[in-house]
N, C-alpha and C positions, 0 to 999 in steps of 0.2 A: 795374308794374315793367318791362313790355315796352316801354312808350313812353318810360320814363325812361332806359333803358340807352343807346340810340343818342345821345340828347342829351348824356349824361354822357361818352360815349366821344368825341363830337365836341369837347366842351369840353376834354377831357383832351388830345386831339391838338392843338388850337389852343394850349393852354397850353404844351405841350411844344415846339411849333414856335416859339412866342414866346421861350421861354427859350433854345432853341438859336440863334435869330436874334440874341438879345442877346449870348450868349457868343461867337458868331462875330464880331459887330460889335466887341465889346470886344477880342478877341484880334487882330483885324485892325488896329484902331486903335492898340493898344499896339505891335503889330509895326511899324507905320509909324513911330511915334514912336521906338522903339528903333533902327530902321533908319536914320532920319535922324540920330539922335545918333551912331551908330557911324560913319556916313558923314562927319559933321563931325569926329569925333575922328581918323579915319584920314586925313583930308585929301582933297582933290579928285583928286589924282593917283592914289592907290591905291584899288582897289575894295574894298568890304567883303567879307570872306571868306564870310559867310553872310547870306542875305537872308530 
């Protein structure tokens, strides 16, 4: 059990960081898409209120 615990902990940390990275990537990607849509809707002259 003493040898298994660090491996499981490392795997859990890797898994957690992978999920966090995916969520971060998805939110950033959707943010970019929504931002570009809002920018197109408002037109090039006016700035989008929130980015």
